[in-house]
MIDREN-247321 format. One record per residue (C-alpha): residue in one letter; x, y, z. Coordinates in Angstrom, 1 decimal, decimal comma. Example, Ala and Ser with C-alpha at 12.3 -4.5 7.8 and 13.67 -1.06 7.14 Angstrom:
# residues 2
ATOM:a:12,3:-4,5:7,8
ATOM:s:13,7:-1,1:7,1
This chain:
# residues 397
ATOM:m:0,0:0,1:-0,1
ATOM:g:1,6:3,4:-1,1
ATOM:r:1,9:6,1:1,4
ATOM:w:-0,2:9,4:1,5
ATOM:p:1,4:12,2:-0,8
ATOM:r:3,3:14,5:1,9
ATOM:l:1,2:18,2:2,2
ATOM:s:4,2:19,8:1,0
ATOM:r:3,8:18,7:-2,3
ATOM:i:-0,3:19,2:-2,1
ATOM:v:0,2:22,5:-1,1
ATOM:g:3,3:23,0:-3,6
ATOM:m:5,8:23,6:-1,0
ATOM:r:9,0:21,3:-1,4
ATOM:r:10,8:20,0:1,8
ATOM:l:14,8:20,7:1,5
ATOM:l:17,4:18,9:3,5
ATOM:l:20,5:21,0:2,9
ATOM:l:23,9:18,8:3,6
ATOM:g:26,9:20,6:3,8
ATOM:s:25,4:24,3:4,4
ATOM:t:28,5:25,7:5,6
ATOM:g:30,2:25,5:2,7
ATOM:s:30,2:27,6:-0,8
ATOM:i:27,6:25,6:-2,2
ATOM:g:25,5:25,4:0,9
ATOM:t:25,5:29,3:1,8
ATOM:q:24,6:30,0:-1,9
ATOM:a:21,8:27,7:-1,8
ATOM:l:20,7:29,0:1,5
ATOM:d:20,3:32,8:-0,2
ATOM:i:18,5:30,7:-3,1
ATOM:v:15,8:29,3:0,0
ATOM:q:15,5:33,0:1,1
ATOM:r:14,2:34,4:-2,4
ATOM:s:11,9:31,6:-2,4
ATOM:d:8,5:30,9:-1,9
ATOM:d:8,4:27,4:-2,1
ATOM:l:11,2:25,5:-0,5
ATOM:e:11,1:25,1:3,2
ATOM:l:14,5:23,7:5,0
ATOM:v:13,7:21,3:7,4
ATOM:g:17,5:20,1:8,1
ATOM:l:21,2:21,6:8,0
ATOM:s:24,5:19,6:8,1
ATOM:a:28,2:20,4:8,4
ATOM:q:31,4:18,5:9,3
ATOM:r:32,6:20,7:12,4
ATOM:s:31,9:24,6:11,8
ATOM:w:29,3:24,2:14,5
ATOM:q:29,3:28,0:15,0
ATOM:s:28,2:28,5:11,3
ATOM:l:25,7:25,7:11,8
ATOM:v:24,2:27,1:14,4
ATOM:a:23,8:30,6:13,1
ATOM:q:22,1:29,1:10,3
ATOM:a:19,6:26,8:11,8
ATOM:q:18,6:30,0:13,7
ATOM:a:18,3:32,1:11,4
ATOM:h:16,1:30,2:8,9
ATOM:g:14,2:28,5:12,0
ATOM:v:15,2:24,9:11,4
ATOM:g:15,0:23,3:14,5
ATOM:r:17,2:20,1:13,6
ATOM:i:20,6:19,8:12,6
ATOM:a:23,7:17,5:12,0
ATOM:l:27,7:17,7:12,8
ATOM:a:29,8:14,8:11,4
ATOM:d:32,5:15,5:14,1
ATOM:p:31,4:14,7:17,5
ATOM:e:33,6:17,1:19,3
ATOM:a:31,7:19,8:17,6
ATOM:g:28,5:18,5:17,8
ATOM:a:28,7:18,2:21,6
ATOM:m:29,9:22,1:21,8
ATOM:a:26,8:23,0:19,4
ATOM:a:24,2:20,9:21,7
ATOM:a:25,7:23,1:25,1
ATOM:a:25,7:26,4:23,1
ATOM:w:21,8:25,5:21,6
ATOM:p:19,9:23,5:23,7
ATOM:e:16,6:24,5:22,3
ATOM:g:17,3:23,1:18,9
ATOM:e:18,2:19,2:18,2
ATOM:v:21,8:18,0:17,5
ATOM:l:22,3:14,8:15,6
ATOM:v:26,0:13,5:16,0
ATOM:g:28,7:11,6:14,0
ATOM:a:27,7:9,3:10,4
ATOM:e:24,8:7,5:12,1
ATOM:g:23,3:11,1:13,2
ATOM:l:23,8:12,7:9,4
ATOM:v:21,7:9,0:8,6
ATOM:r:18,9:9,9:11,1
ATOM:l:18,6:13,6:9,6
ATOM:v:18,3:12,4:6,3
ATOM:v:16,0:9,3:7,2
ATOM:e:13,6:11,3:9,5
ATOM:s:13,1:14,4:8,4
ATOM:d:10,3:13,6:5,7
ATOM:a:12,3:15,9:2,9
ATOM:d:11,0:16,1:-0,9
ATOM:l:14,6:16,9:-1,7
ATOM:v:18,3:16,5:-0,3
ATOM:l:20,9:18,9:-1,6
ATOM:n:24,4:16,8:-1,3
ATOM:a:26,9:19,5:-0,7
ATOM:l:29,5:17,5:1,2
ATOM:v:32,8:17,4:0,1
ATOM:g:34,8:14,1:-0,5
ATOM:a:34,5:10,6:0,1
ATOM:a:32,0:11,3:3,5
ATOM:g:29,2:12,4:1,1
ATOM:l:28,8:8,5:-0,4
ATOM:g:26,8:7,9:2,5
ATOM:p:24,2:10,3:2,4
ATOM:t:23,7:9,8:-0,9
ATOM:v:22,9:6,2:-0,8
ATOM:t:20,3:7,0:2,3
ATOM:a:18,6:9,9:0,6
ATOM:l:18,0:7,9:-2,7
ATOM:g:17,1:4,0:-0,4
ATOM:e:14,4:6,6:0,7
ATOM:g:13,4:7,2:-2,7
ATOM:i:13,9:10,8:-1,8
ATOM:d:14,9:13,1:-5,1
ATOM:l:18,8:14,2:-4,7
ATOM:a:20,4:17,6:-5,6
ATOM:l:23,8:16,0:-5,9
ATOM:a:27,0:18,9:-5,8
ATOM:n:28,6:15,9:-4,2
ATOM:k:31,0:14,3:-7,0
ATOM:e:32,5:11,8:-5,2
ATOM:s:29,2:10,1:-4,4
ATOM:l:28,9:8,8:-8,7
ATOM:v:33,3:8,7:-8,7
ATOM:v:32,8:6,5:-5,8
ATOM:g:29,8:4,6:-5,6
ATOM:g:29,0:4,8:-10,0
ATOM:e:27,0:2,5:-11,4
ATOM:l:25,7:1,1:-7,3
ATOM:v:24,3:4,6:-7,0
ATOM:t:22,6:5,1:-10,2
ATOM:q:21,2:1,4:-9,6
ATOM:l:20,1:2,3:-6,5
ATOM:a:18,1:5,2:-8,0
ATOM:e:16,6:3,6:-10,7
ATOM:a:15,2:0,6:-8,7
ATOM:t:13,6:3,4:-5,8
ATOM:g:12,2:6,0:-8,7
ATOM:a:14,3:8,8:-7,1
ATOM:q:15,8:11,6:-9,2
ATOM:i:19,4:12,7:-9,3
ATOM:i:20,0:16,2:-10,8
ATOM:p:23,7:17,5:-10,9
ATOM:v:24,6:20,6:-9,0
ATOM:d:28,1:21,1:-11,1
ATOM:s:27,9:23,9:-13,4
ATOM:e:29,4:21,6:-15,8
ATOM:h:26,8:18,9:-15,5
ATOM:s:24,2:21,1:-14,9
ATOM:a:24,8:22,7:-18,3
ATOM:i:24,8:19,2:-20,2
ATOM:h:21,4:18,3:-17,9
ATOM:q:19,9:21,6:-20,0
ATOM:l:21,1:20,6:-23,4
ATOM:v:20,2:17,0:-23,4
ATOM:c:16,7:17,3:-21,7
ATOM:g:14,9:18,0:-24,8
ATOM:e:16,7:15,4:-27,1
ATOM:q:16,2:11,9:-28,7
ATOM:a:17,8:8,9:-27,3
ATOM:g:20,9:8,3:-29,7
ATOM:s:20,8:11,7:-31,3
ATOM:v:23,8:12,9:-28,8
ATOM:e:27,2:12,0:-30,2
ATOM:r:29,4:13,6:-27,5
ATOM:l:29,4:16,0:-24,7
ATOM:v:32,5:18,4:-24,2
ATOM:l:33,3:19,4:-20,5
ATOM:t:34,9:23,3:-20,6
ATOM:a:37,7:23,6:-18,1
ATOM:s:39,0:27,0:-16,7
ATOM:g:42,8:25,6:-17,1
ATOM:g:43,1:26,7:-13,7
ATOM:p:46,1:28,9:-11,8
ATOM:f:49,0:27,2:-13,4
ATOM:r:47,3:27,3:-16,9
ATOM:g:50,8:27,2:-19,7
ATOM:y:53,3:26,3:-16,1
ATOM:t:56,0:23,9:-17,0
ATOM:k:56,7:21,2:-14,9
ATOM:e:59,5:23,1:-13,4
ATOM:d:57,0:25,9:-13,0
ATOM:l:55,1:23,5:-10,6
ATOM:e:57,8:22,6:-8,2
ATOM:q:58,0:26,1:-6,8
ATOM:v:54,2:26,4:-6,4
ATOM:t:52,7:27,8:-2,9
ATOM:i:49,8:27,0:-0,9
ATOM:e:48,7:30,1:-1,4
ATOM:q:49,1:30,2:-5,0
ATOM:a:47,2:27,2:-5,9
ATOM:l:44,1:28,4:-3,7
ATOM:t:44,3:31,5:-5,6
ATOM:h:41,5:30,8:-8,6
ATOM:p:41,0:32,6:-11,6
ATOM:t:37,5:32,3:-12,2
ATOM:w:35,6:30,6:-9,5
ATOM:e:35,3:30,9:-5,3
ATOM:m:35,2:27,1:-3,8
ATOM:g:36,5:25,7:-1,0
ATOM:a:40,3:24,8:-0,2
ATOM:k:39,8:21,1:-1,3
ATOM:i:37,8:21,7:-4,4
ATOM:t:40,3:24,7:-5,6
ATOM:i:43,2:22,3:-5,5
ATOM:d:41,7:20,0:-7,3
ATOM:s:40,8:22,3:-9,6
ATOM:a:44,5:23,6:-9,8
ATOM:t:45,5:19,9:-10,8
ATOM:l:42,8:19,4:-13,0
ATOM:m:41,9:16,4:-10,8
ATOM:n:38,5:18,3:-10,3
ATOM:k:37,9:18,2:-14,2
ATOM:g:38,7:14,2:-14,0
ATOM:l:35,9:13,4:-11,2
ATOM:e:33,5:15,2:-13,3
ATOM:l:34,7:13,5:-16,5
ATOM:i:33,5:10,3:-14,3
ATOM:e:30,1:11,7:-13,2
ATOM:a:29,8:12,8:-16,6
ATOM:h:29,6:9,1:-17,6
ATOM:h:27,5:8,2:-15,0
ATOM:f:25,1:11,0:-14,7
ATOM:f:24,1:10,2:-18,8
ATOM:g:25,2:6,5:-19,4
ATOM:t:27,7:8,6:-22,1
ATOM:p:30,9:5,9:-22,9
ATOM:y:34,3:7,5:-21,7
ATOM:e:35,2:7,9:-25,6
ATOM:r:32,8:10,3:-26,3
ATOM:i:33,3:12,4:-23,6
ATOM:d:36,2:15,4:-24,3
ATOM:v:37,3:18,0:-22,4
ATOM:v:38,8:21,2:-23,6
ATOM:v:40,3:24,8:-21,6
ATOM:h:38,4:28,0:-21,7
ATOM:p:39,8:30,2:-19,5
ATOM:q:37,2:32,6:-19,8
ATOM:s:34,2:30,1:-18,2
ATOM:i:31,7:31,2:-20,2
ATOM:v:31,0:28,2:-22,1
ATOM:h:29,9:25,5:-19,3
ATOM:a:29,4:22,4:-21,6
ATOM:l:29,0:21,7:-25,2
ATOM:v:27,0:18,8:-27,0
ATOM:n:27,7:17,7:-29,8
ATOM:l:24,4:15,9:-31,8
ATOM:c:24,4:13,1:-34,7
ATOM:d:23,6:16,0:-36,9
ATOM:g:26,9:17,7:-37,0
ATOM:s:25,5:20,5:-35,0
ATOM:t:26,8:21,4:-31,5
ATOM:l:24,8:23,0:-28,5
ATOM:a:26,0:25,2:-25,7
ATOM:h:25,3:26,3:-23,0
ATOM:l:26,7:29,9:-21,5
ATOM:g:26,8:32,1:-19,2
ATOM:y:29,0:34,2:-16,5
ATOM:p:30,3:31,9:-13,7
ATOM:d:28,0:31,9:-10,9
ATOM:m:26,8:28,8:-9,5
ATOM:r:23,6:29,9:-8,1
ATOM:v:22,3:29,6:-11,5
ATOM:p:23,0:25,1:-11,4
ATOM:i:22,0:25,4:-7,9
ATOM:a:18,7:27,1:-8,6
ATOM:y:17,9:25,1:-11,1
ATOM:a:18,7:21,3:-9,5
ATOM:l:16,2:22,8:-6,4
ATOM:h:13,7:24,0:-8,8
ATOM:y:13,4:21,7:-11,4
ATOM:p:12,2:21,0:-13,6
ATOM:e:10,7:25,0:-13,0
ATOM:r:12,9:27,8:-13,4
ATOM:v:13,4:31,0:-11,2
ATOM:a:14,1:34,6:-11,5
ATOM:l:17,7:35,2:-10,0
ATOM:p:19,7:38,7:-9,6
ATOM:v:22,5:37,1:-11,9
ATOM:k:23,9:39,5:-15,2
ATOM:t:22,9:38,3:-18,4
ATOM:l:25,6:37,6:-20,8
ATOM:d:26,9:40,2:-22,9
ATOM:l:28,8:38,4:-25,7
ATOM:a:29,8:42,1:-27,0
ATOM:q:31,4:42,7:-23,8
ATOM:v:33,2:39,6:-23,1
ATOM:g:34,8:40,0:-26,8
ATOM:a:36,5:36,5:-27,1
ATOM:l:35,9:33,1:-26,0
ATOM:t:38,8:30,8:-26,5
ATOM:f:39,8:27,3:-25,9
ATOM:e:42,5:25,2:-25,9
ATOM:p:43,9:21,4:-25,3
ATOM:v:44,6:20,3:-22,3
ATOM:d:47,7:20,0:-21,2
ATOM:l:48,0:16,7:-20,0
ATOM:e:51,9:16,1:-19,6
ATOM:t:52,3:19,0:-17,3
ATOM:l:49,3:18,1:-15,2
ATOM:p:48,8:14,8:-15,4
ATOM:c:45,2:14,1:-13,0
ATOM:l:43,1:14,1:-15,3
ATOM:r:44,6:12,0:-17,8
ATOM:l:44,7:9,2:-14,3
ATOM:a:41,1:9,7:-13,9
ATOM:r:40,5:9,0:-17,1
ATOM:e:43,0:5,8:-17,1
ATOM:a:41,3:5,2:-13,4
ATOM:a:37,7:5,3:-15,2
ATOM:v:38,5:3,3:-18,1
ATOM:a:39,9:0,6:-16,2
ATOM:g:36,6:0,7:-14,0
ATOM:g:36,0:-1,8:-10,8
ATOM:s:37,3:-0,1:-7,6
ATOM:a:40,0:2,1:-9,9
ATOM:p:38,1:5,4:-9,9
ATOM:c:36,7:5,0:-5,7
ATOM:v:41,0:4,4:-5,3
ATOM:l:41,9:7,3:-6,9
ATOM:n:39,4:9,5:-5,3
ATOM:a:40,8:8,2:-2,0
ATOM:a:44,3:8,6:-3,0
ATOM:n:43,7:12,1:-4,1
ATOM:e:42,1:13,0:-1,0
ATOM:v:44,8:12,7:1,3
ATOM:a:47,5:13,7:-1,3
ATOM:v:45,6:17,4:-1,1
ATOM:h:45,0:17,5:2,3
ATOM:a:48,7:16,6:2,7
ATOM:f:49,2:19,7:0,2
ATOM:l:47,1:21,8:2,2
ATOM:e:49,1:21,0:5,7
ATOM:g:52,6:21,6:3,9
ATOM:r:53,6:17,8:4,4
ATOM:l:53,6:17,8:0,3
ATOM:r:55,0:19,4:-2,6
ATOM:f:52,1:20,6:-5,3
ATOM:y:54,0:18,4:-8,2
ATOM:e:53,8:15,2:-6,0
ATOM:i:50,1:15,3:-5,7
ATOM:p:49,9:13,1:-9,1
ATOM:i:52,8:11,0:-7,9
ATOM:v:50,9:10,0:-4,9
ATOM:i:48,0:9,2:-6,8
ATOM:e:49,6:7,0:-9,6
ATOM:s:51,8:5,5:-7,0
ATOM:t:48,6:4,2:-5,1
ATOM:l:46,9:3,7:-8,3
ATOM:d:49,9:1,1:-8,8
ATOM:r:49,6:-0,2:-5,8
ATOM:i:46,2:-0,9:-5,3
ATOM:g:45,0:-2,2:-8,5
ATOM:s:41,4:-2,1:-9,1
ATOM:e:38,8:-5,0:-7,9
ATOM:t:35,0:-6,3:-9,3
ATOM:i:32,7:-4,0:-7,2
ATOM:h:30,2:-6,6:-5,6
ATOM:s:28,7:-3,9:-2,8
ATOM:f:29,4:-0,7:-0,9
ATOM:d:31,2:-2,8:1,4
ATOM:t:33,8:-3,5:-1,7
ATOM:l:34,1:0,1:-1,9
ATOM:y:34,2:1,0:1,9
ATOM:e:37,4:-1,6:1,9
ATOM:a:39,1:-0,1:-1,4
ATOM:d:38,9:3,2:0,0
ATOM:r:40,3:2,3:3,3
ATOM:s:43,2:0,4:1,5
ATOM:a:43,7:3,5:-0,8
ATOM:r:43,8:6,0:2,1
ATOM:e:46,4:3,9:4,1
ATOM:a:49,0:3,4:1,0
ATOM:a:48,4:6,9:0,1
ATOM:s:49,5:8,1:3,6
ATOM:e:52,0:5,9:4,0
ATOM:m:53,7:7,6:0,5
ATOM:v:53,3:10,6:2,0
ATOM:q:54,8:9,8:5,3
ATOM:s:57,8:8,4:3,6
ATOM:g:58,9:11,4:2,3
ATOM:l:60,7:10,1:-0,8
ATOM:l:58,0:11,2:-3,4
ATOM:g:60,3:12,2:-6,3
ATOM:r:62,6:14,5:-4,1
């Protein structure tokens, strides 16, 4: 016997649960919620930024939050006795299961976002997905779960949102190729020798987007584009040999789609993450945003160039892991997270990040995925191997 429709659906409201609300995507999503009359915020979560999270809950009238870090959760509970604070991975699962949400926006960073993705889809809840790692690590298991429960997954990444909008009205078989665009990051045009002198501050200065530290470093190494390549494969069911990446420094064209009749569709706009976030939260409707309309005459020129895979090899490593399949993308992601964390702490040089990733892939290899437990074990093994390499201090020095 089916359950009764949620009251929110009857009256046109959509109950939204926002995971990772204190990050870049999360704070911009809250801005969109404030402007909306048909989104009701029912819960918030963060990793450890408890003060910001409590302030958000109070400002938006949310009575229940979750913090992944137990110590941060304890501090939040003490400072906010009138609210309910859930703690740890189990608390995050409870927040998803018990929120009665119509839509979950997963803006968590890293592989930690996989669990909430699986929980939301398992409950049949629609998912606005900003957490790349859910599809990079979970891949086919995640998409199969969505198909089994009937839950929708709407992309939040600007590139995948652009492709989603471009292919939405196309018939099956009409799409020949997907093209993701990359700004090239702060080190476009650098040589290998130049990269040996890169500082943390330089790597955290992105020429176009304002993002969190981990995603900014991924953009600098081009691993971000590698993860998006794997995402695109799972989002749209497109073979890897029909997904390309091109460098586009202006970040005006967010994606292109080549069609079977020789035509190409492009999605253009000034870089502003509120556009894809609002698209995901309101899909299939569109809402007005205070975003400047594109003026091509003012932009003047749009340029494109191939990716330098030799100087910045992370995109190559990601494609190789993707083609290898099995647990290889999971290993790739885990090693990358360890390496980026070590770089941000000053324990690894920038150019050593891909060395750690490639060495971990060579050491761990790939296994056939039987269940999510297989993925969790591959993730654990890869993190251990990558951490040992970082600690050895012998990487290319």
